[in-house]
N, C-alpha and C positions, 0 to 999 in steps of 0.2 A: 204800707208795709207794717206787719205785725210781729210781735215777739212773744212766744208762749201764749198765743191767743189773746194778747192784750195790745191795744193800739198805743202808739207812742204818746207820751204825755206832752202837753203844750210846752213843758219846760225845755224840750229839745229845740223849740223855735225861738225861745227868748233867752236873754242873758240871765245868768244865775243870780248875780248880786243885784237884785231889784228891791231888796228890803231897805227901807229908809228909817233912820233913827227918829223916834218920836220925841219931840221936845216937850218939856213939862217937868213934872215932879219925878225925880229919879228914885228908883228903889235902892235900898242900901242893904249891905250884908250884915251879918252879926257883928263883925268888927267895925262896922260903921263906914266901910268904903262903898262907893256907889257902884251899882251893877248896871250894865248897859241893858237897855230894853229894846227889843227889835219887834217890829210889826211885820209878820210874815204875810206874804201875798197868797192868794188862793192856790196858785200853782204849786208853791212849795209845800203848803199844807196838804194838798192832794198827794204829792209824792211821798211825804212822810207817812200819811195814812196807808198808802199802797205798800210802802216798805214794811210797816208794822204788820199789815195783813199777810205779806209774803213770808215774814219770819215766823208768824204763827202757823202758816200753812206748812212751812218746812218742818217745824217741830212735829206737827201732826203726821206728816208723811214719814218722818224718821221713826216715829213710834210705830206706825203701820208696817214699815219695813222690818223693824225688829220683831214684831209679832209674826210677820210672814216668814222670816228666817227661822223662828222657833218652830212654826208649823212644818216648814220644809225639812228641818232636822228630824222632827218626829216622823214625817213620812219616809225619810231615808232609813231611819232605824226600823220602821215597819217593813220596808222593802227588804232590808238585810235579813230580818227575822223570817220573812216569808221565803226568801231564797234558801235559807238554811233548812227550813221545813221541807221545801221542794227537793233539795239534795237528799235529805233523809228519806223522803218518800221514794225517790229514784233508787237510792241504795237498797231500801227494802224490796222494791220491785225487782231490782237486779238480782238480789239474793234469792228471791222467790223463783227466779228462772234458772239459777245456776246450781241448785242443789239437786242431787240425785242419790240413788242407792245402788251399791254394787250387788254382786250375787250373794255376798254374805250378809247383806242388810246394813252395811256400814254407810253412813251418810257421807257423801262426797261433795265437797264444795269446789266447783270447777274454777272459780276465781282464785281461791286460796291455792289450789293445786297449780294453777297457771303461774301465780306469783312465786311459789316455791321452785317450780321448774325454771322460771326466768332467772331467779337468784342463783340457782345451781348452774345454769348455763353461763351466767356472767362469771361465776367463780372458776368454772372450767376454762373459760376463755382467758381469764386472767392468768391461770396456771399455765395454759398453753403458750401465751405470750411470754411469760417468764422463762419457761423452758426453752423456747426458741431463742430468746435473747441470750440465755446462758450458753446454749449450744453454739450460737454464732460467735460469742466471745471466746469460747474454748477453741472453736475452729480457727479463729483469727490468731489466738495464742500459739496453737500448734503450727499454723502457717508461718508465723514469725520465727518460732523456734527452729522450724525446718529450714527456713531461709538462712538463719544464722549458722546452722550446723551442716548445711548442704555440702560444702566443699569436703569436710571430713568424711561425711557419710558416703559421698560419691567415691572417694578414694578407698574407703573401707569396705564397700560392697563387694568388689571382687575378692578381697582377702577373706571376708566372711563366707562367701560362697565356696571358695577353695577349702576353707577350714571345715565347713559342713560336709563337703564331699569327702574329705579325708576321714572325718569321723564315721561316715557311712561305710567307707571301704574298710577301715580298721575294725569296725564292729562285725563286718562280714567275714574277715579273714580267718578267725578261729573256726567258724563253722565250715568254711571251705577246706581248711587244713584237715579237720577231723573226717569229713566225708571222703576226701581224696585218700587218706591213709586207710580208712575202712574199706574202700573199694579195692585198694591194692592187696589187702589181707584176704580178700574173698576168693583168690585164685586157688583152686584145688591142685596140689602137687602130688601127693602120695595117697593112694587109696588102699594100700595093703592092710593097714590096720583100720578095719571098718568101723569099729566102735569109736576109735579116736577121731576119725574123720566125721562121723555122725555127730559126736559131741561138739566138735569144732564148728560144724555147719550150723548146728542149733544155736550156738553162742553168737556166731556171726549174723545169723538171721535175726536174732533178738536185737543185736546192735544195729542192724540195718533198719529195723522197724522204729527204733528210737531216733535214729538219724533222719529217717523220713518224716517223722513228726516234727523234729526240730526244723527241718528245711521248710516244711509246709507252714510252720508258725512264722517264718521270716516274712511271708507275704500277707499275713492276716491284717485286716484293716485298710489295705491299700488296693483292694480289688477294683473299686470304681476308678481310682486315679490311674491304676495300671492299664485298665481297659481304654481310658481316654488317651493315654500316652501311646499305647500300641496302635490305636486307631489313627492317631495323628502321624505316627511314623510310617504306617502302611500307606497313608495318603501322600507321602513324600514331604511332610512338613518337618521343620527343624525342632529339636528339643529346646524348650524355652529357658530352662534353668539348670543349675548343677544338681539341685534336688531331684528334678525329674530324670536327669541322666543317671543319678545314683539309683533311683528306683528302677529304671529300665535295666541297668546292669545287674542289679540284684534279682530282678525277675528272670533275666536270661540265665543267670547262674542257677537259680532255683529250678527252672525248667530243665536244664541239662542234668542237674543232680537228680531230679525226680525220675527222669528217663533212665539214668544209670542205676539208681537205686531200685527202680521197678524191675529192670532186667536182672540185676544181681539177686534181688529177693526171689524172683521166679526161678533162677538157676539154683539157689540154695534150697528152695523147697523141693525142686526136682531131685537134687542130690539126697536130701533127707528122706524122700519117699523111696528112692532106689536103695539106699543103705538100710532102711527099715524092713525091707522085704527079705527076710531070712530064707524064705523057701525058694527064692530064685537061684538060678545057677550062676556060678562065678563068671562064666564067660559072658553071659548076658549083662551082668552088672558091669563088667569091665568095659563092654562096648558102650553102654549108656553113659558110664563115667567119662569115657573118651569123648563122646559126643558133647557132654556138658562142658568138658574142658575146652573144647574147640569153640563153644558158644561164649564162654566167659571173656576170652580176649577180644572177641568181636564186639561185645557190649562195652567193654572198657575202651576199645579203640574208637567206638562211636562217640563216647563222652569226650575222649581226648581230642578228637578231630573238631569238636565244636569250639575249642579254645585255641586252635592253631591260628597263628597270625597269617592273614591273607598275603599272598605273594604280590609283589609290586608289578 
């Protein structure tokens, strides 16, 4: 059996304490005390020599290891420098492949542009996330506030709808009143004074034109909504809100007034034309006036019948 390439010494097979003290003249120390003298056997001497040789070898190997570690460190530094040079060369090679020129001759660096676009994309994504978070927070706040106020709002909704309906009807009432009174004044009673009747007809005609413009303005801006409501009603669907009901009532009143105003305006124009013809005979004028008088009540009756309450 061997250990590190060396056979076991004979000391392993013999007792260690084999040295015998040599009798004779003893050596003395500086102080005069006697020093023991030992006679070492060959095995012990061999072990001591081997131990000394091993210590020397250990020192030599330690020195060699230190030198090798220094060389390794130098090699590592060299490898790091070469890697940095390699990265620089790769960067230069990459830059050589990512540069181009646009139509105007400006040099474009694709890598730089890509980095700028990536940074802009990250910024926009961050802003989008912030906006979404803020929107969700506001939505949650509104939902909570709505949940707290829901009983009051539920009780207040019918009252608000009724109030809105009342406002719509009250704003419509003055126009209805003026149109009704104007239609009543348009009945021709006496045609004996032709000039007076002509002047009265012209004034009423001008008044009718102004009223017609006022009535038409009542429905301005609601044409699309009116068409949708009328289409729904004709399909048999119910009116969804008081606002839609107010718009529908206003539309029906406007339609009725426009019909009555159109008929009355036509009658007044006919009367104005008849009275302006001075060369015609009196009998012919009277007959035409009588025909116009009979037409006026029929037009007024048509308007009145539109607002009659249906029989049960």
